[in-house]
Backbone as CSV, one residue per row, in Angstrom:
resi,resn,N_x,N_y,N_z,CA_x,CA_y,CA_z,C_x,C_y,C_z
1,MET,0.857,-1.177,0.000,0.000,0.000,0.000,0.898,1.233,0.000
2,SER,0.531,2.180,-0.789,1.345,3.385,-0.894,0.545,4.601,-0.457
3,GLU,1.255,5.679,-0.366,0.592,6.922,0.008,-0.405,7.358,-1.066
4,SER,-0.112,6.999,-2.294,-1.019,7.297,-3.401,-2.344,6.555,-3.228
5,ASP,-2.258,5.300,-2.770,-3.478,4.525,-2.525,-4.304,5.146,-1.409
6,VAL,-3.621,5.593,-0.373,-4.317,6.227,0.752,-5.066,7.462,0.271
7,LYS,-4.389,8.256,-0.553,-5.037,9.467,-1.073,-6.233,9.101,-1.958
8,LEU,-6.074,8.058,-2.778,-7.165,7.612,-3.638,-8.374,7.201,-2.806
9,TYR,-8.134,6.420,-1.761,-9.247,5.967,-0.925,-9.895,7.120,-0.172
10,LYS,-9.096,8.087,0.194,-9.647,9.275,0.858,-10.546,10.043,-0.115
11,LEU,-10.093,10.170,-1.358,-10.899,10.847,-2.378,-12.181,10.064,-2.668
12,GLN,-12.071,8.740,-2.739,-13.256,7.921,-2.976,-14.222,8.001,-1.801
13,GLU,-13.685,8.039,-0.595,-14.531,8.167,0.594,-15.340,9.460,0.525
14,ARG,-14.671,10.545,0.157,-15.355,11.835,0.015,-16.424,11.754,-1.074
15,GLN,-16.057,11.141,-2.206,-16.994,11.014,-3.327,-18.248,10.257,-2.904
16,PHE,-18.087,9.132,-2.248,-19.243,8.313,-1.880,-20.037,8.928,-0.737
17,ASP,-19.365,9.688,0.105,-20.067,10.413,1.169,-20.995,11.467,0.555
18,VAL,-20.478,12.197,-0.417,-21.285,13.213,-1.104,-22.421,12.544,-1.869
19,GLU,-22.128,11.421,-2.504,-23.152,10.703,-3.265,-24.283,10.225,-2.346
20,ALA,-23.924,9.719,-1.163,-24.938,9.274,-0.199,-25.796,10.455,0.257
21,ASP,-25.145,11.590,0.535,-25.892,12.792,0.929,-26.846,13.228,-0.180
22,LEU,-26.369,13.151,-1.419,-27.185,13.546,-2.563,-28.438,12.677,-2.665
23,TYR,-28.286,11.367,-2.537,-29.449,10.477,-2.624,-30.406,10.685,-1.457
24,LYS,-29.865,11.005,-0.305,-30.721,11.294,0.850,-31.573,12.529,0.561
25,LYS,-30.937,13.580,0.034,-31.667,14.814,-0.289,-32.684,14.574,-1.402
26,LEU,-32.324,13.762,-2.387,-33.272,13.452,-3.465,-34.486,12.713,-2.920
27,GLY,-34.268,11.832,-1.949,-35.380,11.135,-1.306,-36.280,12.101,-0.552
28,GLU,-35.652,13.041,0.165,-36.426,14.056,0.884,-37.241,14.899,-0.090
29,LEU,-36.629,15.250,-1.219,-37.317,16.047,-2.234,-38.527,15.291,-2.776
30,GLN,-38.349,14.029,-3.046,-39.450,13.213,-3.556,-40.579,13.129,-2.524
31,ASP,-40.216,12.954,-1.257,-41.226,12.896,-0.194,-42.006,14.203,-0.097
32,MET,-41.293,15.334,-0.215,-41.971,16.634,-0.145,-42.916,16.829,-1.320
33,ARG,-42.473,16.448,-2.499,-43.334,16.589,-3.680,-44.566,15.696,-3.568
34,LYS,-44.396,14.516,-2.992,-45.531,13.622,-2.771,-46.508,14.268,-1.795
35,LYS,-45.989,14.857,-0.731,-46.838,15.512,0.270,-47.593,16.685,-0.365
36,ILE,-46.923,17.449,-1.226,-47.587,18.561,-1.918,-48.737,18.034,-2.772
37,ALA,-48.495,16.949,-3.498,-49.551,16.363,-4.342,-50.728,15.894,-3.489
38,GLU,-50.433,15.280,-2.348,-51.506,14.826,-1.456,-52.311,16.010,-0.918
39,LEU,-51.614,17.086,-0.553,-52.309,18.272,-0.050,-53.168,18.908,-1.135
40,LYS,-52.661,18.950,-2.360,-53.443,19.516,-3.463,-54.679,18.668,-3.747
41,ARG,-54.526,17.354,-3.646,-55.677,16.466,-3.818,-56.714,16.738,-2.722
42,GLY,-56.250,16.864,-1.480,-57.150,17.164,-0.363,-57.820,18.516,-0.520
43,LYS,-57.064,19.479,-1.033,-57.618,20.818,-1.268,-58.727,20.759,-2.321
44,ALA,-58.509,20.000,-3.382,-59.534,19.855,-4.426,-60.786,19.191,-3.859
45,LYS,-60.582,18.199,-3.008,-61.720,17.525,-2.371,-62.484,18.512,-1.486
46,ASP,-61.753,19.309,-0.709,-62.394,20.303,0.161,-63.177,21.330,-0.655
47,LYS,-62.616,21.747,-1.783,-63.322,22.709,-2.643,-64.616,22.098,-3.188
48,ARG,-64.529,20.822,-3.590,-65.725,20.141,-4.092,-66.794,20.081,-3.006
49,GLU,-66.390,19.686,-1.804,-67.349,19.583,-0.702,-67.935,20.950,-0.343
50,LYS,-67.109,21.983,-0.403,-67.594,23.339,-0.123,-68.685,23.721,-1.119
51,GLU,-68.419,23.474,-2.391,-69.403,23.801,-3.428,-70.688,22.993,-3.250
52,GLN,-70.551,21.737,-2.842,-71.737,20.918,-2.599,-72.568,21.494,-1.445
53,HIS,-71.893,21.946,-0.398,-72.606,22.539,0.737,-73.302,23.840,0.328
54,LEU,-72.648,24.620,-0.520,-73.270,25.866,-0.983,-74.487,25.573,-1.865
55,LEU,-74.402,24.518,-2.675,-75.564,24.125,-3.481,-76.718,23.671,-2.589
56,LYS,-76.399,22.898,-1.550,-77.434,22.454,-0.609,-78.045,23.648,0.112
57,LYS,-77.201,24.612,0.448,-77.692,25.823,1.118,-78.732,26.508,0.236
58,ALA,-78.404,26.650,-1.047,-79.335,27.293,-1.980,-80.634,26.494,-2.093
59,GLU,-80.525,25.177,-2.141,-81.723,24.326,-2.210,-82.593,24.505,-0.969
60,PHE,-81.959,24.505,0.192,-82.708,24.653,1.441,-83.369,26.027,1.538
61,GLU,-82.682,27.058,1.034,-83.273,28.402,1.043,-84.500,28.447,0.141
62,GLU,-84.415,27.769,-1.025,-85.562,27.722,-1.939,-86.745,26.988,-1.315
63,LYS,-86.459,25.959,-0.532,-87.517,25.171,0.101,-88.022,25.828,1.385
64,GLY,-87.411,26.936,1.774,-87.842,27.633,2.981,-87.381,26.957,4.261
65,LEU,-86.188,26.368,4.234,-85.632,25.712,5.419,-84.359,26.456,5.860
66,PRO,-84.531,27.597,6.549,-83.376,28.424,6.894,-82.391,27.739,7.848
67,ASP,-82.873,26.880,8.747,-81.965,26.203,9.681,-80.998,25.275,8.942
68,LYS,-81.547,24.503,8.016,-80.704,23.590,7.238,-79.777,24.376,6.310
69,ALA,-80.260,25.498,5.798,-79.432,26.350,4.944,-78.252,26.896,5.742
70,LEU,-78.508,27.305,6.979,-77.452,27.830,7.843,-76.415,26.747,8.155
71,LYS,-76.875,25.526,8.428,-75.961,24.418,8.698,-75.069,24.145,7.488
72,SER,-75.644,24.190,6.314,-74.856,23.968,5.098,-73.842,25.086,4.892
73,GLU,-74.230,26.314,5.217,-73.308,27.443,5.092,-72.145,27.297,6.069
74,VAL,-72.436,26.862,7.297,-71.381,26.649,8.298,-70.415,25.565,7.827
75,LYS,-70.961,24.484,7.268,-70.112,23.411,6.752,-69.228,23.921,5.613
76,ALA,-69.783,24.779,4.768,-69.006,25.359,3.667,-67.885,26.235,4.211
77,MET,-68.171,26.978,5.280,-67.148,27.836,5.887,-66.030,26.992,6.511
78,LYS,-66.393,25.851,7.099,-65.382,24.954,7.661,-64.473,24.420,6.555
79,GLN,-65.067,24.084,5.429,-64.279,23.613,4.292,-63.343,24.710,3.810
80,ASP,-63.821,25.944,3.826,-63.001,27.085,3.422,-61.781,27.214,4.335
81,THR,-61.978,26.993,5.626,-60.876,27.037,6.588,-59.854,25.949,6.275
82,GLN,-60.338,24.757,5.960,-59.445,23.650,5.613,-58.642,23.966,4.345
83,ILE,-59.299,24.597,3.395,-58.628,24.981,2.144,-57.501,25.965,2.438
84,THR,-57.766,26.940,3.294,-56.759,27.938,3.651,-55.569,27.284,4.352
85,LYS,-55.838,26.354,5.263,-54.757,25.653,5.965,-53.898,24.855,4.985
86,LYS,-54.552,24.187,4.058,-53.809,23.388,3.079,-52.983,24.287,2.165
87,ASP,-53.526,25.454,1.798,-52.766,26.412,0.986,-51.480,26.820,1.696
88,ALA,-51.586,27.110,2.986,-50.411,27.524,3.761,-49.374,26.402,3.813
89,LYS,-49.827,25.173,4.025,-48.906,24.035,4.073,-48.230,23.824,2.724
90,ILE,-49.005,23.971,1.654,-48.451,23.802,0.306,-47.382,24.852,0.038
91,LYS,-47.670,26.111,0.376,-46.684,27.178,0.152,-45.413,26.932,0.955
92,ASP,-45.569,26.484,2.204,-44.405,26.188,3.037,-43.570,25.065,2.423
93,LEU,-44.232,24.013,1.991,-43.509,22.902,1.371,-42.839,23.323,0.066
94,GLU,-43.497,24.172,-0.711,-42.898,24.635,-1.968,-41.640,25.462,-1.704
95,ARG,-41.654,26.266,-0.627,-40.443,27.016,-0.253,-39.328,26.050,0.151
96,ARG,-39.691,25.023,0.903,-38.704,24.038,1.333,-38.161,23.245,0.149
97,VAL,-39.013,22.982,-0.848,-38.570,22.272,-2.049,-37.522,23.102,-2.787
98,ILE,-37.764,24.393,-2.909,-36.805,25.270,-3.591,-35.461,25.244,-2.872
99,LYS,-35.500,25.346,-1.552,-34.268,25.320,-0.760,-33.554,23.980,-0.930
100,LEU,-34.310,22.902,-0.912,-33.736,21.568,-1.065,-33.142,21.379,-2.461
101,GLU,-33.804,21.921,-3.473,-33.267,21.835,-4.839,-31.933,22.568,-4.946
102,GLU,-31.804,23.697,-4.238,-30.535,24.426,-4.228,-29.446,23.593,-3.552
103,GLU,-29.792,22.930,-2.445,-28.831,22.063,-1.765,-28.416,20.909,-2.670
104,ILE,-29.373,20.362,-3.409,-29.078,19.255,-4.324,-28.143,19.723,-5.432
105,ASP,-28.378,20.921,-5.959,-27.490,21.463,-6.991,-26.059,21.578,-6.465
106,LYS,-25.917,22.055,-5.224,-24.582,22.179,-4.623,-23.935,20.805,-4.462
107,LEU,-24.727,19.830,-4.008,-24.186,18.480,-3.832,-23.793,17.858,-5.168
108,GLU,-24.583,18.117,-6.210,-24.239,17.585,-7.532,-22.924,18.179,-8.026
109,ALA,-22.728,19.473,-7.788,-21.474,20.114,-8.180,-20.309,19.538,-7.372
110,GLU,-20.536,19.344,-6.080,-19.504,18.777,-5.218,-19.178,17.340,-5.636
111,LEU,-20.204,16.575,-6.008,-19.991,15.201,-6.459,-19.187,15.180,-7.758
112,SER,-19.510,16.070,-8.672,-18.757,16.141,-9.931,-17.289,16.449,-9.661
113,GLU,-17.068,17.367,-8.733,-15.698,17.729,-8.369,-14.978,16.529,-7.738
114,ALA,-15.667,15.814,-6.853,-15.060,14.657,-6.195,-14.753,13.557,-7.211
115,GLU,-15.676,13.324,-8.140,-15.443,12.318,-9.179,-14.260,12.708,-10.056
116,ALA,-14.162,13.994,-10.366,-13.041,14.480,-11.174,-11.724,14.306,-10.423
117,ASP,-11.731,14.571,-9.111,-10.521,14.394,-8.304,-10.070,12.935,-8.314
118,VAL,-11.029,12.006,-8.171,-10.699,10.580,-8.175,-10.144,10.184,-9.536
119,LYS,-10.802,10.618,-10.590,-10.364,10.267,-11.943,-8.975,10.836,-12.223
120,THR,-8.766,12.077,-11.823,-7.468,12.714,-12.022,-6.391,11.953,-11.265
121,HIS,-6.694,11.550,-10.046,-5.717,10.811,-9.240,-5.419,9.447,-9.861
122,GLN,-6.442,8.797,-10.387,-6.251,7.475,-10.984,-5.432,7.542,-12.266
123,THR,-5.542,8.639,-13.008,-4.773,8.771,-14.248,-3.347,9.213,-13.974
124,GLY,-3.078,9.627,-12.750,-1.723,10.004,-12.381,-1.399,11.462,-12.596
125,ALA,-2.330,12.227,-13.115,-2.093,13.658,-13.313,-2.138,14.352,-11.961
126,PRO,-1.372,15.408,-11.805,-1.414,16.122,-10.525,-2.789,16.752,-10.319
127,ALA,-3.401,16.416,-9.213,-4.736,16.936,-8.914,-4.627,18.254,-8.181
128,GLU,-5.592,19.104,-8.432,-5.651,20.351,-7.684,-6.101,20.028,-6.276
129,GLU,-5.519,20.734,-5.329,-5.913,20.499,-3.947,-7.297,21.058,-3.704
130,SER,-8.099,20.268,-3.021,-9.413,20.779,-2.654,-9.247,21.706,-1.471
131,VAL,-10.254,22.497,-1.207,-10.205,23.459,-0.111,-10.018,22.742,1.210
132,GLU,-10.703,21.607,1.408,-10.607,20.879,2.671,-9.183,20.381,2.897
133,THR,-8.570,19.787,1.879,-7.215,19.275,2.016,-6.261,20.411,2.332
134,TYR,-6.410,21.506,1.637,-5.558,22.664,1.862,-5.700,23.162,3.292
135,GLN,-6.923,23.237,3.770,-7.147,23.726,5.124,-6.549,22.776,6.150
136,GLU,-6.672,21.460,5.921,-6.114,20.492,6.859,-4.596,20.605,6.909
137,GLU,-3.960,20.699,5.752,-2.504,20.728,5.696,-1.925,22.030,6.220
138,ASN,-2.636,23.118,6.062,-2.107,24.419,6.446,-2.722,24.977,7.718
139,TYR,-3.402,24.138,8.475,-4.068,24.604,9.689,-3.060,25.158,10.682
140,GLU,-1.967,24.404,10.928,-1.000,24.853,11.913,-0.279,26.108,11.452
141,ASP,-0.037,26.241,10.156,0.637,27.426,9.633,-0.190,28.682,9.846
142,SER,-1.507,28.525,9.872,-2.372,29.694,9.973,-2.601,30.140,11.410
143,LEU,-2.143,29.333,12.371,-2.342,29.706,13.768,-1.425,30.861,14.137
144,GLU,-1.987,31.819,14.770,-1.184,32.938,15.239,-0.528,32.552,16.553
145,PRO,0.664,33.057,16.804,1.319,32.728,18.069,0.508,33.292,19.232
146,SER,0.412,32.523,20.272,-0.338,32.999,21.425,0.584,33.750,22.367
147,VAL,0.010,34.371,23.324,0.767,35.154,24.300,1.654,34.240,25.141
148,LEU,1.248,33.006,25.322,1.982,32.077,26.170,3.192,31.457,25.479
149,ASP,3.285,31.552,24.135,4.419,30.983,23.409,5.689,31.741,23.733
150,ASP,6.810,31.020,23.789,8.111,31.636,24.069,8.738,32.232,22.824
151,SER,8.199,31.992,21.666,8.822,32.446,20.430,8.726,33.889,20.182
């Protein structure tokens, strides 16, 4: 085993770590989109029920049954409340989807970079140092001397 192999495995570890994160985020994105679809379906159902209650209200008013008309109107108002709640949840999820898509884009770029680093290392060409490697190697150099140092 050589130092080159160690570096290769370190690069592959980073690549597969990013890939795992990417698939996790893609799964979360799919779950959110499914939830949005379910909420939209529920919202459509609530709208249908609201319209049915309003039609019943009109029928009851025509028949001279104000109590039943009032009950139907109250039921329609409850459906309206449910519609508003679902709208708010949908908007919140859509904002979260946008944020998650941005994170996925970053992970895809990071994965491409990691794959390129592995490929470059395997072909033997000198690879550019990633920011993380540079920071690890130069961490001690960047430390400022403390007051307690004798230097």
